[in-house]
PDBQT receptor file of N, H, CA, C and O in Angstrom, charges set to zero:
ATOM      1  N   PRO A   1      71.162  78.043  89.924  1.00  0.00    +0.000 N 
ATOM      2  CA  PRO A   1      72.504  77.866  89.367  1.00  0.00    +0.000 C 
ATOM      3  C   PRO A   1      73.611  78.464  90.243  1.00  0.00    +0.000 C 
ATOM      4  O   PRO A   1      74.704  77.908  90.347  1.00  0.00    +0.000 OA
ATOM      5  N   LYS A   2      73.305  79.613  90.874  1.00  0.00    +0.000 N 
ATOM      6  H   LYS A   2      72.417  80.065  90.790  1.00  0.00    +0.000 HD
ATOM      7  CA  LYS A   2      74.341  80.241  91.707  1.00  0.00    +0.000 C 
ATOM      8  C   LYS A   2      74.708  79.346  92.889  1.00  0.00    +0.000 C 
ATOM      9  O   LYS A   2      75.887  79.186  93.204  1.00  0.00    +0.000 OA
ATOM     10  N   GLN A   3      73.714  78.770  93.537  1.00  0.00    +0.000 N 
ATOM     11  H   GLN A   3      72.756  78.900  93.282  1.00  0.00    +0.000 HD
ATOM     12  CA  GLN A   3      73.992  77.918  94.694  1.00  0.00    +0.000 C 
ATOM     13  C   GLN A   3      74.798  76.686  94.290  1.00  0.00    +0.000 C 
ATOM     14  O   GLN A   3      75.695  76.257  95.015  1.00  0.00    +0.000 OA
ATOM     15  N   LYS A   4      74.472  76.124  93.135  1.00  0.00    +0.000 N 
ATOM     16  H   LYS A   4      73.742  76.473  92.546  1.00  0.00    +0.000 HD
ATOM     17  CA  LYS A   4      75.227  74.962  92.657  1.00  0.00    +0.000 C 
ATOM     18  C   LYS A   4      76.670  75.338  92.355  1.00  0.00    +0.000 C 
ATOM     19  O   LYS A   4      77.584  74.569  92.652  1.00  0.00    +0.000 OA
ATOM     20  N   GLU A   5      76.883  76.504  91.773  1.00  0.00    +0.000 N 
ATOM     21  H   GLU A   5      76.141  77.129  91.532  1.00  0.00    +0.000 HD
ATOM     22  CA  GLU A   5      78.247  76.952  91.486  1.00  0.00    +0.000 C 
ATOM     23  C   GLU A   5      79.024  77.226  92.773  1.00  0.00    +0.000 C 
ATOM     24  O   GLU A   5      80.217  76.931  92.854  1.00  0.00    +0.000 OA
ATOM     25  N   LEU A   6      78.349  77.792  93.779  1.00  0.00    +0.000 N 
ATOM     26  H   LEU A   6      77.380  78.032  93.713  1.00  0.00    +0.000 HD
ATOM     27  CA  LEU A   6      79.017  78.013  95.069  1.00  0.00    +0.000 C 
ATOM     28  C   LEU A   6      79.428  76.678  95.684  1.00  0.00    +0.000 C 
ATOM     29  O   LEU A   6      80.510  76.565  96.260  1.00  0.00    +0.000 OA
ATOM     30  N   MET A   7      78.572  75.674  95.564  1.00  0.00    +0.000 N 
ATOM     31  H   MET A   7      77.693  75.766  95.096  1.00  0.00    +0.000 HD
ATOM     32  CA  MET A   7      78.929  74.344  96.070  1.00  0.00    +0.000 C 
ATOM     33  C   MET A   7      80.086  73.751  95.266  1.00  0.00    +0.000 C 
ATOM     34  O   MET A   7      80.997  73.145  95.830  1.00  0.00    +0.000 OA
ATOM     35  N   ALA A   8      80.041  73.930  93.951  1.00  0.00    +0.000 N 
ATOM     36  H   ALA A   8      79.301  74.422  93.493  1.00  0.00    +0.000 HD
ATOM     37  CA  ALA A   8      81.125  73.404  93.111  1.00  0.00    +0.000 C 
ATOM     38  C   ALA A   8      82.451  74.090  93.452  1.00  0.00    +0.000 C 
ATOM     39  O   ALA A   8      83.494  73.440  93.502  1.00  0.00    +0.000 OA
ATOM     40  N   LEU A   9      82.406  75.389  93.685  1.00  0.00    +0.000 N 
ATOM     41  H   LEU A   9      81.559  75.918  93.644  1.00  0.00    +0.000 HD
ATOM     42  CA  LEU A   9      83.612  76.107  94.098  1.00  0.00    +0.000 C 
ATOM     43  C   LEU A   9      84.126  75.555  95.424  1.00  0.00    +0.000 C 
ATOM     44  O   LEU A   9      85.329  75.354  95.592  1.00  0.00    +0.000 OA
ATOM     45  N   SER A  10      83.231  75.314  96.349  1.00  0.00    +0.000 N 
ATOM     46  H   SER A  10      82.253  75.477  96.213  1.00  0.00    +0.000 HD
ATOM     47  CA  SER A  10      83.630  74.762  97.647  1.00  0.00    +0.000 C 
ATOM     48  C   SER A  10      84.339  73.422  97.481  1.00  0.00    +0.000 C 
ATOM     49  O   SER A  10      85.342  73.153  98.143  1.00  0.00    +0.000 OA
ATOM     50  N   ILE A  11      83.816  72.596  96.604  1.00  0.00    +0.000 N 
ATOM     51  H   ILE A  11      83.001  72.814  96.066  1.00  0.00    +0.000 HD
ATOM     52  CA  ILE A  11      84.451  71.295  96.354  1.00  0.00    +0.000 C 
ATOM     53  C   ILE A  11      85.833  71.509  95.740  1.00  0.00    +0.000 C 
ATOM     54  O   ILE A  11      86.797  70.849  96.128  1.00  0.00    +0.000 OA
ATOM     55  N   GLY A  12      85.928  72.423  94.789  1.00  0.00    +0.000 N 
ATOM     56  H   GLY A  12      85.145  72.959  94.474  1.00  0.00    +0.000 HD
ATOM     57  CA  GLY A  12      87.218  72.717  94.176  1.00  0.00    +0.000 C 
ATOM     58  C   GLY A  12      88.250  73.184  95.185  1.00  0.00    +0.000 C 
ATOM     59  O   GLY A  12      89.421  72.811  95.116  1.00  0.00    +0.000 OA
ATOM     60  N   ILE A  13      87.802  74.005  96.123  1.00  0.00    +0.000 N 
ATOM     61  H   ILE A  13      86.851  74.308  96.179  1.00  0.00    +0.000 HD
ATOM     62  CA  ILE A  13      88.716  74.494  97.159  1.00  0.00    +0.000 C 
ATOM     63  C   ILE A  13      89.161  73.359  98.071  1.00  0.00    +0.000 C 
ATOM     64  O   ILE A  13      90.351  73.213  98.352  1.00  0.00    +0.000 OA
ATOM     65  N   THR A  14      88.216  72.564  98.527  1.00  0.00    +0.000 N 
ATOM     66  H   THR A  14      87.250  72.682  98.299  1.00  0.00    +0.000 HD
ATOM     67  CA  THR A  14      88.577  71.490  99.460  1.00  0.00    +0.000 C 
ATOM     68  C   THR A  14      89.394  70.393  98.783  1.00  0.00    +0.000 C 
ATOM     69  O   THR A  14      90.140  69.673  99.447  1.00  0.00    +0.000 OA
ATOM     70  N   GLN A  15      89.257  70.263  97.454  1.00  0.00    +0.000 N 
ATOM     71  H   GLN A  15      88.651  70.848  96.914  1.00  0.00    +0.000 HD
ATOM     72  CA  GLN A  15      90.039  69.274  96.706  1.00  0.00    +0.000 C 
ATOM     73  C   GLN A  15      91.347  69.862  96.177  1.00  0.00    +0.000 C 
ATOM     74  O   GLN A  15      92.149  69.167  95.553  1.00  0.00    +0.000 OA
ATOM     75  N   ARG A  16      91.546  71.165  96.440  1.00  0.00    +0.000 N 
ATOM     76  H   ARG A  16      90.895  71.729  96.947  1.00  0.00    +0.000 HD
ATOM     77  CA  ARG A  16      92.789  71.866  96.086  1.00  0.00    +0.000 C 
ATOM     78  C   ARG A  16      93.031  71.894  94.573  1.00  0.00    +0.000 C 
ATOM     79  O   ARG A  16      94.120  71.585  94.091  1.00  0.00    +0.000 OA
ATOM     80  N   CYS A  17      91.979  72.275  93.845  1.00  0.00    +0.000 N 
ATOM     81  H   CYS A  17      91.094  72.527  94.237  1.00  0.00    +0.000 HD
ATOM     82  CA  CYS A  17      92.040  72.320  92.383  1.00  0.00    +0.000 C 
ATOM     83  C   CYS A  17      92.021  73.780  91.913  1.00  0.00    +0.000 C 
ATOM     84  O   CYS A  17      90.958  74.397  91.839  1.00  0.00    +0.000 OA
ATOM     85  N   SER A  18      93.185  74.320  91.599  1.00  0.00    +0.000 N 
ATOM     86  H   SER A  18      94.048  73.818  91.659  1.00  0.00    +0.000 HD
ATOM     87  CA  SER A  18      93.280  75.717  91.188  1.00  0.00    +0.000 C 
ATOM     88  C   SER A  18      92.489  76.003  89.911  1.00  0.00    +0.000 C 
ATOM     89  O   SER A  18      91.836  77.041  89.807  1.00  0.00    +0.000 OA
ATOM     90  N   ALA A  19      92.545  75.095  88.947  1.00  0.00    +0.000 N 
ATOM     91  H   ALA A  19      93.076  74.252  89.032  1.00  0.00    +0.000 HD
ATOM     92  CA  ALA A  19      91.803  75.296  87.702  1.00  0.00    +0.000 C 
ATOM     93  C   ALA A  19      90.299  75.338  87.962  1.00  0.00    +0.000 C 
ATOM     94  O   ALA A  19      89.580  76.131  87.353  1.00  0.00    +0.000 OA
ATOM     95  N   CYS A  20      89.829  74.488  88.864  1.00  0.00    +0.000 N 
ATOM     96  H   CYS A  20      90.412  73.844  89.359  1.00  0.00    +0.000 HD
ATOM     97  CA  CYS A  20      88.400  74.480  89.213  1.00  0.00    +0.000 C 
ATOM     98  C   CYS A  20      87.989  75.811  89.834  1.00  0.00    +0.000 C 
ATOM     99  O   CYS A  20      86.914  76.337  89.547  1.00  0.00    +0.000 OA
ATOM    100  N   ILE A  21      88.842  76.338  90.674  1.00  0.00    +0.000 N 
ATOM    101  H   ILE A  21      89.715  75.911  90.908  1.00  0.00    +0.000 HD
ATOM    102  CA  ILE A  21      88.550  77.607  91.353  1.00  0.00    +0.000 C 
ATOM    103  C   ILE A  21      88.357  78.709  90.320  1.00  0.00    +0.000 C 
ATOM    104  O   ILE A  21      87.372  79.444  90.383  1.00  0.00    +0.000 OA
ATOM    105  N   GLY A  22      89.273  78.836  89.380  1.00  0.00    +0.000 N 
ATOM    106  H   GLY A  22      90.073  78.238  89.329  1.00  0.00    +0.000 HD
ATOM    107  CA  GLY A  22      89.158  79.862  88.354  1.00  0.00    +0.000 C 
ATOM    108  C   GLY A  22      87.895  79.710  87.527  1.00  0.00    +0.000 C 
ATOM    109  O   GLY A  22      87.191  80.690  87.281  1.00  0.00    +0.000 OA
ATOM    110  N   PHE A  23      87.605  78.505  87.100  1.00  0.00    +0.000 N 
ATOM    111  H   PHE A  23      88.176  77.709  87.300  1.00  0.00    +0.000 HD
ATOM    112  CA  PHE A  23      86.418  78.238  86.296  1.00  0.00    +0.000 C 
ATOM    113  C   PHE A  23      85.144  78.619  87.033  1.00  0.00    +0.000 C 
ATOM    114  O   PHE A  23      84.286  79.306  86.479  1.00  0.00    +0.000 OA
ATOM    115  N   HIS A  24      85.015  78.179  88.274  1.00  0.00    +0.000 N 
ATOM    116  H   HIS A  24      85.712  77.620  88.725  1.00  0.00    +0.000 HD
ATOM    117  CA  HIS A  24      83.783  78.430  89.027  1.00  0.00    +0.000 C 
ATOM    118  C   HIS A  24      83.657  79.890  89.451  1.00  0.00    +0.000 C 
ATOM    119  O   HIS A  24      82.547  80.421  89.498  1.00  0.00    +0.000 OA
ATOM    120  N   VAL A  25      84.761  80.541  89.758  1.00  0.00    +0.000 N 
ATOM    121  H   VAL A  25      85.663  80.110  89.720  1.00  0.00    +0.000 HD
ATOM    122  CA  VAL A  25      84.693  81.967  90.105  1.00  0.00    +0.000 C 
ATOM    123  C   VAL A  25      84.222  82.773  88.895  1.00  0.00    +0.000 C 
ATOM    124  O   VAL A  25      83.389  83.667  89.041  1.00  0.00    +0.000 OA
ATOM    125  N   LYS A  26      84.739  82.474  87.708  1.00  0.00    +0.000 N 
ATOM    126  H   LYS A  26      85.416  81.747  87.589  1.00  0.00    +0.000 HD
ATOM    127  CA  LYS A  26      84.280  83.169  86.499  1.00  0.00    +0.000 C 
ATOM    128  C   LYS A  26      82.781  82.993  86.301  1.00  0.00    +0.000 C 
ATOM    129  O   LYS A  26      82.071  83.952  85.999  1.00  0.00    +0.000 OA
ATOM    130  N   THR A  27      82.312  81.785  86.469  1.00  0.00    +0.000 N 
ATOM    131  H   THR A  27      82.889  81.006  86.714  1.00  0.00    +0.000 HD
ATOM    132  CA  THR A  27      80.885  81.506  86.308  1.00  0.00    +0.000 C 
ATOM    133  C   THR A  27      80.065  82.232  87.370  1.00  0.00    +0.000 C 
ATOM    134  O   THR A  27      78.995  82.762  87.071  1.00  0.00    +0.000 OA
ATOM    135  N   LEU A  28      80.557  82.260  88.598  1.00  0.00    +0.000 N 
ATOM    136  H   LEU A  28      81.427  81.829  88.841  1.00  0.00    +0.000 HD
ATOM    137  CA  LEU A  28      79.844  82.956  89.673  1.00  0.00    +0.000 C 
ATOM    138  C   LEU A  28      79.726  84.447  89.392  1.00  0.00    +0.000 C 
ATOM    139  O   LEU A  28      78.696  85.054  89.686  1.00  0.00    +0.000 OA
ATOM    140  N   ILE A  29      80.755  85.034  88.835  1.00  0.00    +0.000 N 
ATOM    141  H   ILE A  29      81.592  84.541  88.597  1.00  0.00    +0.000 HD
ATOM    142  CA  ILE A  29      80.688  86.455  88.476  1.00  0.00    +0.000 C 
ATOM    143  C   ILE A  29      79.611  86.669  87.421  1.00  0.00    +0.000 C 
ATOM    144  O   ILE A  29      78.839  87.624  87.501  1.00  0.00    +0.000 OA
ATOM    145  N   GLN A  30      79.560  85.778  86.432  1.00  0.00    +0.000 N 
ATOM    146  H   GLN A  30      80.187  85.002  86.367  1.00  0.00    +0.000 HD
ATOM    147  CA  GLN A  30      78.536  85.876  85.391  1.00  0.00    +0.000 C 
ATOM    148  C   GLN A  30      77.137  85.738  85.974  1.00  0.00    +0.000 C 
ATOM    149  O   GLN A  30      76.184  86.309  85.442  1.00  0.00    +0.000 OA
ATOM    150  N   LEU A  31      77.005  84.991  87.052  1.00  0.00    +0.000 N 
ATOM    151  H   LEU A  31      77.779  84.527  87.484  1.00  0.00    +0.000 HD
ATOM    152  CA  LEU A  31      75.709  84.783  87.705  1.00  0.00    +0.000 C 
ATOM    153  C   LEU A  31      75.361  85.903  88.687  1.00  0.00    +0.000 C 
ATOM    154  O   LEU A  31      74.307  85.864  89.323  1.00  0.00    +0.000 OA
ATOM    155  N   GLY A  32      76.234  86.893  88.814  1.00  0.00    +0.000 N 
ATOM    156  H   GLY A  32      77.090  86.924  88.298  1.00  0.00    +0.000 HD
ATOM    157  CA  GLY A  32      75.946  88.035  89.669  1.00  0.00    +0.000 C 
ATOM    158  C   GLY A  32      76.269  87.849  91.137  1.00  0.00    +0.000 C 
ATOM    159  O   GLY A  32      75.704  88.533  91.990  1.00  0.00    +0.000 OA
ATOM    160  N   THR A  33      77.157  86.945  91.437  1.00  0.00    +0.000 N 
ATOM    161  H   THR A  33      77.616  86.389  90.744  1.00  0.00    +0.000 HD
ATOM    162  CA  THR A  33      77.548  86.699  92.828  1.00  0.00    +0.000 C 
ATOM    163  C   THR A  33      78.286  87.919  93.383  1.00  0.00    +0.000 C 
ATOM    164  O   THR A  33      79.150  88.493  92.719  1.00  0.00    +0.000 OA
ATOM    165  N   THR A  34      77.934  88.297  94.596  1.00  0.00    +0.000 N 
ATOM    166  H   THR A  34      77.232  87.831  95.135  1.00  0.00    +0.000 HD
ATOM    167  CA  THR A  34      78.614  89.420  95.245  1.00  0.00    +0.000 C 
ATOM    168  C   THR A  34      79.847  88.902  95.992  1.00  0.00    +0.000 C 
ATOM    169  O   THR A  34      79.978  87.709  96.264  1.00  0.00    +0.000 OA
ATOM    170  N   LYS A  35      80.733  89.825  96.310  1.00  0.00    +0.000 N 
ATOM    171  H   LYS A  35      80.627  90.795  96.089  1.00  0.00    +0.000 HD
ATOM    172  CA  LYS A  35      81.927  89.449  97.070  1.00  0.00    +0.000 C 
ATOM    173  C   LYS A  35      81.535  88.946  98.461  1.00  0.00    +0.000 C 
ATOM    174  O   LYS A  35      82.194  88.062  99.008  1.00  0.00    +0.000 OA
ATOM    175  N   ASP A  36      80.472  89.501  99.033  1.00  0.00    +0.000 N 
ATOM    176  H   ASP A  36      79.936  90.220  98.589  1.00  0.00    +0.000 HD
ATOM    177  CA  ASP A  36      80.009  89.032 100.348  1.00  0.00    +0.000 C 
ATOM    178  C   ASP A  36      79.507  87.590 100.272  1.00  0.00    +0.000 C 
ATOM    179  O   ASP A  36      79.770  86.795 101.174  1.00  0.00    +0.000 OA
ATOM    180  N   GLU A  37      78.788  87.251  99.206  1.00  0.00    +0.000 N 
ATOM    181  H   GLU A  37      78.574  87.897  98.473  1.00  0.00    +0.000 HD
ATOM    182  CA  GLU A  37      78.319  85.870  99.042  1.00  0.00    +0.000 C 
ATOM    183  C   GLU A  37      79.501  84.923  98.893  1.00  0.00    +0.000 C 
ATOM    184  O   GLU A  37      79.518  83.835  99.469  1.00  0.00    +0.000 OA
ATOM    185  N   LEU A  38      80.483  85.351  98.117  1.00  0.00    +0.000 N 
ATOM    186  H   LEU A  38      80.469  86.235  97.649  1.00  0.00    +0.000 HD
ATOM    187  CA  LEU A  38      81.679  84.543  97.939  1.00  0.00    +0.000 C 
ATOM    188  C   LEU A  38      82.410  84.371  99.271  1.00  0.00    +0.000 C 
ATOM    189  O   LEU A  38      82.823  83.264  99.616  1.00  0.00    +0.000 OA
ATOM    190  N   ALA A  39      82.568  85.453 100.009  1.00  0.00    +0.000 N 
ATOM    191  H   ALA A  39      82.232  86.353  99.729  1.00  0.00    +0.000 HD
ATOM    192  CA  ALA A  39      83.277  85.401 101.290  1.00  0.00    +0.000 C 
ATOM    193  C   ALA A  39      82.592  84.462 102.275  1.00  0.00    +0.000 C 
ATOM    194  O   ALA A  39      83.260  83.750 103.024  1.00  0.00    +0.000 OA
ATOM    195  N   GLU A  40      81.270  84.459 102.278  1.00  0.00    +0.000 N 
ATOM    196  H   GLU A  40      80.727  85.038 101.669  1.00  0.00    +0.000 HD
ATOM    197  CA  GLU A  40      80.537  83.555 103.176  1.00  0.00    +0.000 C 
ATOM    198  C   GLU A  40      80.831  82.099 102.819  1.00  0.00    +0.000 C 
ATOM    199  O   GLU A  40      81.048  81.267 103.700  1.00  0.00    +0.000 OA
ATOM    200  N   THR A  41      80.838  81.803 101.536  1.00  0.00    +0.000 N 
ATOM    201  H   THR A  41      80.662  82.479 100.820  1.00  0.00    +0.000 HD
ATOM    202  CA  THR A  41      81.145  80.448 101.083  1.00  0.00    +0.000 C 
ATOM    203  C   THR A  41      82.580  80.066 101.442  1.00  0.00    +0.000 C 
ATOM    204  O   THR A  41      82.839  78.959 101.915  1.00  0.00    +0.000 OA
ATOM    205  N   LEU A  42      83.502  80.989 101.211  1.00  0.00    +0.000 N 
ATOM    206  H   LEU A  42      83.292  81.888 100.826  1.00  0.00    +0.000 HD
ATOM    207  CA  LEU A  42      84.908  80.701 101.497  1.00  0.00    +0.000 C 
ATOM    208  C   LEU A  42      85.150  80.496 102.985  1.00  0.00    +0.000 C 
ATOM    209  O   LEU A  42      85.979  79.674 103.376  1.00  0.00    +0.000 OA
ATOM    210  N   SER A  43      84.431  81.239 103.809  1.00  0.00    +0.000 N 
ATOM    211  H   SER A  43      83.758  81.907 103.491  1.00  0.00    +0.000 HD
ATOM    212  CA  SER A  43      84.616  81.071 105.257  1.00  0.00    +0.000 C 
ATOM    213  C   SER A  43      84.178  79.676 105.695  1.00  0.00    +0.000 C 
ATOM    214  O   SER A  43      84.782  79.089 106.593  1.00  0.00    +0.000 OA
ATOM    215  N   LEU A  44      83.142  79.148 105.074  1.00  0.00    +0.000 N 
ATOM    216  H   LEU A  44      82.651  79.624 104.344  1.00  0.00    +0.000 HD
ATOM    217  CA  LEU A  44      82.707  77.796 105.405  1.00  0.00    +0.000 C 
ATOM    218  C   LEU A  44      83.744  76.772 104.937  1.00  0.00    +0.000 C 
ATOM    219  O   LEU A  44      83.994  75.778 105.620  1.00  0.00    +0.000 OA
ATOM    220  N   CYS A  45      84.342  77.020 103.773  1.00  0.00    +0.000 N 
ATOM    221  H   CYS A  45      84.139  77.827 103.219  1.00  0.00    +0.000 HD
ATOM    222  CA  CYS A  45      85.405  76.123 103.290  1.00  0.00    +0.000 C 
ATOM    223  C   CYS A  45      86.561  76.071 104.280  1.00  0.00    +0.000 C 
ATOM    224  O   CYS A  45      87.079  74.996 104.584  1.00  0.00    +0.000 OA
ATOM    225  N   VAL A  46      86.958  77.221 104.775  1.00  0.00    +0.000 N 
ATOM    226  H   VAL A  46      86.537  78.094 104.528  1.00  0.00    +0.000 HD
ATOM    227  CA  VAL A  46      88.062  77.281 105.728  1.00  0.00    +0.000 C 
ATOM    228  C   VAL A  46      87.665  76.612 107.038  1.00  0.00    +0.000 C 
ATOM    229  O   VAL A  46      88.467  75.905 107.648  1.00  0.00    +0.000 OA
ATOM    230  N   TYR A  47      86.434  76.834 107.466  1.00  0.00    +0.000 N 
ATOM    231  H   TYR A  47      85.782  77.408 106.971  1.00  0.00    +0.000 HD
ATOM    232  CA  TYR A  47      85.937  76.215 108.698  1.00  0.00    +0.000 C 
ATOM    233  C   TYR A  47      86.024  74.688 108.610  1.00  0.00    +0.000 C 
ATOM    234  O   TYR A  47      86.418  74.023 109.568  1.00  0.00    +0.000 OA
ATOM    235  N   MET A  48      85.653  74.148 107.459  1.00  0.00    +0.000 N 
ATOM    236  H   MET A  48      85.333  74.687 106.681  1.00  0.00    +0.000 HD
ATOM    237  CA  MET A  48      85.624  72.696 107.303  1.00  0.00    +0.000 C 
ATOM    238  C   MET A  48      86.969  72.117 106.849  1.00  0.00    +0.000 C 
ATOM    239  O   MET A  48      87.273  70.959 107.135  1.00  0.00    +0.000 OA
ATOM    240  N   GLY A  49      87.776  72.922 106.143  1.00  0.00    +0.000 N 
ATOM    241  H   GLY A  49      87.530  73.863 105.911  1.00  0.00    +0.000 HD
ATOM    242  CA  GLY A  49      88.995  72.376 105.555  1.00  0.00    +0.000 C 
ATOM    243  C   GLY A  49      90.294  72.849 106.170  1.00  0.00    +0.000 C 
ATOM    244  O   GLY A  49      91.367  72.375 105.796  1.00  0.00    +0.000 OA
ATOM    245  N   GLY A  50      90.211  73.778 107.111  1.00  0.00    +0.000 N 
ATOM    246  H   GLY A  50      89.339  74.163 107.414  1.00  0.00    +0.000 HD
ATOM    247  CA  GLY A  50      91.411  74.235 107.804  1.00  0.00    +0.000 C 
ATOM    248  C   GLY A  50      92.388  75.018 106.944  1.00  0.00    +0.000 C 
ATOM    249  O   GLY A  50      92.010  75.637 105.949  1.00  0.00    +0.000 OA
ATOM    250  N   GLY A  51      93.643  74.978 107.343  1.00  0.00    +0.000 N 
ATOM    251  H   GLY A  51      93.951  74.474 108.151  1.00  0.00    +0.000 HD
ATOM    252  CA  GLY A  51      94.711  75.758 106.722  1.00  0.00    +0.000 C 
ATOM    253  C   GLY A  51      94.850  75.576 105.224  1.00  0.00    +0.000 C 
ATOM    254  O   GLY A  51      94.955  76.568 104.504  1.00  0.00    +0.000 OA
ATOM    255  N   PRO A  52      94.854  74.336 104.720  1.00  0.00    +0.000 N 
ATOM    256  CA  PRO A  52      94.976  74.179 103.272  1.00  0.00    +0.000 C 
ATOM    257  C   PRO A  52      93.848  74.876 102.510  1.00  0.00    +0.000 C 
ATOM    258  O   PRO A  52      94.092  75.469 101.459  1.00  0.00    +0.000 OA
ATOM    259  N   SER A  53      92.644  74.813 103.016  1.00  0.00    +0.000 N 
ATOM    260  H   SER A  53      92.447  74.331 103.870  1.00  0.00    +0.000 HD
ATOM    261  CA  SER A  53      91.522  75.483 102.356  1.00  0.00    +0.000 C 
ATOM    262  C   SER A  53      91.676  76.997 102.404  1.00  0.00    +0.000 C 
ATOM    263  O   SER A  53      91.212  77.695 101.503  1.00  0.00    +0.000 OA
ATOM    264  N   LEU A  54      92.320  77.508 103.439  1.00  0.00    +0.000 N 
ATOM    265  H   LEU A  54      92.697  76.941 104.171  1.00  0.00    +0.000 HD
ATOM    266  CA  LEU A  54      92.550  78.944 103.531  1.00  0.00    +0.000 C 
ATOM    267  C   LEU A  54      93.406  79.432 102.370  1.00  0.00    +0.000 C 
ATOM    268  O   LEU A  54      93.142  80.497 101.812  1.00  0.00    +0.000 OA
ATOM    269  N   MET A  55      94.415  78.675 102.005  1.00  0.00    +0.000 N 
ATOM    270  H   MET A  55      94.630  77.810 102.458  1.00  0.00    +0.000 HD
ATOM    271  CA  MET A  55      95.288  79.074 100.899  1.00  0.00    +0.000 C 
ATOM    272  C   MET A  55      94.525  79.097  99.574  1.00  0.00    +0.000 C 
ATOM    273  O   MET A  55      94.735  79.993  98.756  1.00  0.00    +0.000 OA
ATOM    274  N   TYR A  56      93.656  78.133  99.358  1.00  0.00    +0.000 N 
ATOM    275  H   TYR A  56      93.485  77.405 100.022  1.00  0.00    +0.000 HD
ATOM    276  CA  TYR A  56      92.884  78.078  98.118  1.00  0.00    +0.000 C 
ATOM    277  C   TYR A  56      91.731  79.074  98.136  1.00  0.00    +0.000 C 
ATOM    278  O   TYR A  56      91.326  79.569  97.084  1.00  0.00    +0.000 OA
ATOM    279  N   ALA A  57      91.206  79.369  99.306  1.00  0.00    +0.000 N 
ATOM    280  H   ALA A  57      91.536  78.967 100.160  1.00  0.00    +0.000 HD
ATOM    281  CA  ALA A  57      90.181  80.414  99.416  1.00  0.00    +0.000 C 
ATOM    282  C   ALA A  57      90.780  81.768  99.038  1.00  0.00    +0.000 C 
ATOM    283  O   ALA A  57      90.115  82.593  98.411  1.00  0.00    +0.000 OA
ATOM    284  N   ALA A  58      92.023  81.990  99.418  1.00  0.00    +0.000 N 
ATOM    285  H   ALA A  58      92.563  81.320  99.928  1.00  0.00    +0.000 HD
ATOM    286  CA  ALA A  58      92.705  83.231  99.049  1.00  0.00    +0.000 C 
ATOM    287  C   ALA A  58      92.839  83.331  97.530  1.00  0.00    +0.000 C 
ATOM    288  O   ALA A  58      92.706  84.417  96.966  1.00  0.00    +0.000 OA
ATOM    289  N   GLN A  59      93.103  82.205  96.866  1.00  0.00    +0.000 N 
ATOM    290  H   GLN A  59      93.211  81.322  97.324  1.00  0.00    +0.000 HD
ATOM    291  CA  GLN A  59      93.163  82.196  95.406  1.00  0.00    +0.000 C 
ATOM    292  C   GLN A  59      91.807  82.582  94.810  1.00  0.00    +0.000 C 
ATOM    293  O   GLN A  59      91.744  83.318  93.825  1.00  0.00    +0.000 OA
ATOM    294  N   ALA A  60      90.738  82.089  95.404  1.00  0.00    +0.000 N 
ATOM    295  H   ALA A  60      90.789  81.491  96.204  1.00  0.00    +0.000 HD
ATOM    296  CA  ALA A  60      89.394  82.397  94.906  1.00  0.00    +0.000 C 
ATOM    297  C   ALA A  60      89.091  83.881  95.042  1.00  0.00    +0.000 C 
ATOM    298  O   ALA A  60      88.516  84.480  94.134  1.00  0.00    +0.000 OA
ATOM    299  N   LEU A  61      89.469  84.479  96.161  1.00  0.00    +0.000 N 
ATOM    300  H   LEU A  61      89.937  83.992  96.899  1.00  0.00    +0.000 HD
ATOM    301  CA  LEU A  61      89.265  85.926  96.342  1.00  0.00    +0.000 C 
ATOM    302  C   LEU A  61      90.071  86.724  95.327  1.00  0.00    +0.000 C 
ATOM    303  O   LEU A  61      89.579  87.700  94.761  1.00  0.00    +0.000 OA
ATOM    304  N   LYS A  62      91.299  86.308  95.103  1.00  0.00    +0.000 N 
ATOM    305  H   LYS A  62      91.699  85.515  95.562  1.00  0.00    +0.000 HD
ATOM    306  CA  LYS A  62      92.148  87.000  94.120  1.00  0.00    +0.000 C 
ATOM    307  C   LYS A  62      91.534  86.866  92.724  1.00  0.00    +0.000 C 
ATOM    308  O   LYS A  62      91.496  87.837  91.967  1.00  0.00    +0.000 OA
ATOM    309  N   ALA A  63      91.065  85.690  92.389  1.00  0.00    +0.000 N 
ATOM    310  H   ALA A  63      91.096  84.901  93.004  1.00  0.00    +0.000 HD
ATOM    311  CA  ALA A  63      90.440  85.473  91.081  1.00  0.00    +0.000 C 
ATOM    312  C   ALA A  63      89.199  86.336  90.931  1.00  0.00    +0.000 C 
ATOM    313  O   ALA A  63      88.965  86.902  89.863  1.00  0.00    +0.000 OA
ATOM    314  N   PHE A  64      88.400  86.446  91.988  1.00  0.00    +0.000 N 
ATOM    315  H   PHE A  64      88.591  85.986  92.856  1.00  0.00    +0.000 HD
ATOM    316  CA  PHE A  64      87.196  87.272  91.936  1.00  0.00    +0.000 C 
ATOM    317  C   PHE A  64      87.562  88.720  91.637  1.00  0.00    +0.000 C 
ATOM    318  O   PHE A  64      86.919  89.371  90.813  1.00  0.00    +0.000 OA
ATOM    319  N   ASP A  65      88.586  89.216  92.302  1.00  0.00    +0.000 N 
ATOM    320  H   ASP A  65      89.107  88.687  92.971  1.00  0.00    +0.000 HD
ATOM    321  CA  ASP A  65      89.016  90.605  92.067  1.00  0.00    +0.000 C 
ATOM    322  C   ASP A  65      89.567  90.779  90.650  1.00  0.00    +0.000 C 
ATOM    323  O   ASP A  65      89.305  91.796  90.006  1.00  0.00    +0.000 OA
ATOM    324  N   GLU A  66      90.311  89.815  90.170  1.00  0.00    +0.000 N 
ATOM    325  H   GLU A  66      90.524  88.990  90.693  1.00  0.00    +0.000 HD
ATOM    326  CA  GLU A  66      90.901  89.909  88.834  1.00  0.00    +0.000 C 
ATOM    327  C   GLU A  66      89.846  89.826  87.732  1.00  0.00    +0.000 C 
ATOM    328  O   GLU A  66      89.931  90.537  86.731  1.00  0.00    +0.000 OA
ATOM    329  N   PHE A  67      88.861  88.964  87.918  1.00  0.00    +0.000 N 
ATOM    330  H   PHE A  67      88.792  88.386  88.732  1.00  0.00    +0.000 HD
ATOM    331  CA  PHE A  67      87.844  88.741  86.882  1.00  0.00    +0.000 C 
ATOM    332  C   PHE A  67      86.710  89.749  86.935  1.00  0.00    +0.000 C 
ATOM    333  O   PHE A  67      85.943  89.871  85.980  1.00  0.00    +0.000 OA
ATOM    334  N   SER A  68      86.596  90.478  88.048  1.00  0.00    +0.000 N 
ATOM    335  H   SER A  68      87.219  90.380  88.824  1.00  0.00    +0.000 HD
ATOM    336  CA  SER A  68      85.489  91.434  88.183  1.00  0.00    +0.000 C 
ATOM    337  C   SER A  68      85.801  92.729  87.453  1.00  0.00    +0.000 C 
ATOM    338  O   SER A  68      84.985  93.652  87.456  1.00  0.00    +0.000 OA
TER     339      SER A  68
């Protein structure tokens, strides 16, 4: 389930869906995802999606800190 949620978060980031990011980050926290695991996923999003993905990856990090 964690890997599927990380993939779903990646899709949300690349599709620029803020609501998706919040939903999937909350679920990832419930699944015990570490900040390092999240950061690895976000770095791949930025690698593949460039600047726009960087802005949404930052939202995901902020959400992780807020929800943790």
